[in-house]
C-alpha positions as CSV (number, residue, x, y, z in Angstrom):
1,M,0.1,-0.1,-0.2
2,T,1.2,3.4,-0.8
3,R,1.9,5.6,1.8
4,V,1.0,9.4,1.1
5,L,1.7,12.5,3.3
6,L,-0.9,14.9,2.3
7,A,-0.2,18.9,2.8
8,A,-2.6,21.5,1.6
9,P,-3.8,24.6,3.6
10,Q,-7.6,24.2,3.0
11,P,-9.2,21.3,5.3
12,D,-11.7,20.7,2.5
13,V,-9.1,20.2,0.0
14,R,-7.0,17.6,2.4
15,T,-10.7,16.1,3.0
16,A,-11.5,15.5,-0.5
17,L,-7.9,14.1,-1.5
18,R,-8.0,11.9,1.7
19,L,-11.1,10.3,0.5
20,M,-10.0,9.9,-2.9
21,L,-6.6,8.3,-1.9
22,R,-8.4,6.0,0.5
23,D,-10.6,4.8,-2.7
24,L,-7.3,4.2,-4.4
25,N,-6.3,1.9,-1.5
26,M,-3.5,4.3,-0.5
27,Q,-2.8,5.1,3.4
28,V,-2.3,8.8,4.4
29,V,0.2,8.5,6.9
30,G,-0.1,12.1,8.0
31,E,-1.5,15.6,7.1
32,A,-0.3,19.1,7.2
33,A,-1.9,22.5,6.9
34,D,1.3,24.4,6.9
35,W,5.2,23.9,5.4
36,S,6.6,23.8,8.7
37,T,4.1,20.8,9.8
38,T,5.1,19.1,6.5
39,L,9.0,19.4,6.9
40,A,8.6,18.2,10.6
41,L,5.9,15.1,9.3
42,T,7.9,14.2,6.7
43,P,10.8,12.2,8.6
44,E,8.5,10.8,11.0
45,T,6.0,9.3,8.5
46,R,8.2,8.3,5.9
47,P,5.9,8.4,3.2
48,D,6.1,6.9,-0.3
49,M,4.5,10.0,-2.0
50,L,4.1,13.5,-0.7
51,L,1.2,15.5,-2.3
52,V,2.0,19.1,-1.5
53,D,-0.3,22.0,-2.3
54,W,1.7,24.8,-4.2
55,E,0.4,27.3,-2.0
56,L,2.8,25.8,1.1
57,I,5.8,26.2,-0.6
58,P,7.8,29.4,0.6
59,I,9.5,30.3,-2.5
60,G,12.7,31.9,-1.8
61,S,13.0,31.1,1.7
62,G,15.4,28.1,1.4
63,N,12.6,25.9,2.6
64,T,11.6,24.3,-0.4
65,L,11.2,21.0,-2.2
66,P,14.7,19.9,-1.9
67,Q,14.4,19.6,2.0
68,L,11.7,17.2,1.6
69,R,14.3,15.3,-0.5
70,V,16.9,15.1,1.9
71,V,14.8,13.4,4.7
72,C,13.0,11.4,2.3
73,P,14.8,10.9,-0.9
74,A,12.8,8.0,-2.4
75,A,9.4,9.8,-2.1
76,V,7.6,10.7,-4.9
77,V,6.7,14.5,-4.9
78,I,3.5,15.8,-6.4
79,V,2.6,19.5,-6.2
80,L,-1.1,20.7,-6.4
81,I,-1.1,23.8,-8.7
82,S,-4.0,26.2,-9.6
83,H,-2.9,27.0,-13.2
84,L,-0.5,25.1,-15.7
85,D,2.0,28.1,-16.5
86,A,5.0,29.2,-15.2
87,R,4.1,27.7,-11.8
88,Q,4.5,24.2,-13.6
89,Q,7.9,24.6,-14.5
90,A,8.5,26.3,-11.3
91,A,7.1,23.3,-9.6
92,L,9.0,20.6,-11.5
93,A,12.3,22.8,-11.1
94,T,12.2,22.8,-7.2
95,G,12.3,19.3,-6.9
96,A,8.7,17.9,-7.8
97,D,8.2,14.6,-10.1
98,A,5.1,15.8,-11.2
99,F,2.2,18.1,-10.7
100,I,-1.6,18.1,-10.9
101,S,-3.5,21.0,-11.6
102,K,-6.6,21.6,-8.9
103,G,-9.0,22.3,-12.0
104,E,-8.6,18.7,-13.2
105,M,-11.6,16.4,-13.0
106,P,-11.7,14.1,-10.1
107,D,-11.2,10.9,-12.3
108,R,-8.1,12.7,-13.9
109,V,-6.7,13.4,-10.8
110,A,-7.2,9.7,-9.6
111,E,-5.4,8.4,-12.7
112,R,-2.4,10.8,-11.9
113,L,-2.3,9.5,-8.4
114,Q,-2.5,5.8,-9.6
115,A,0.4,6.5,-11.9
116,A,2.6,8.1,-9.5
117,A,1.7,4.9,-7.0
118,E,2.8,2.8,-10.0
119,S,5.8,4.7,-10.2
120,V,6.7,4.4,-6.3
121,R,5.9,0.2,-6.7
122,S,8.6,0.4,-9.3
123,R,11.7,2.1,-7.7
């Protein structure tokens, strides 16, 4: 079972994603509503996948996705973004393995999460 750390500031977004992940037979091992909690939970929970909302990542502070890679190097990092523009490139450049648009249909989000979980199993 793929272990997922879910990091998003909005409780309703976390709830919707948690339910989707559960339906996909993935285990949510932790939830964070802010960046500092995300950094603290990552080494504790040792997730296979980090699902991180773009809004949590403090750009320019040094506390970016590469910090998560140090404590959990094998995890797949997926960034949730609002728009498919320069943010996509920035998310990938800051250490994400993939991105998912918040505007995608739930079925498409589920497909992307399943593909990420498959990549975890193949590592």
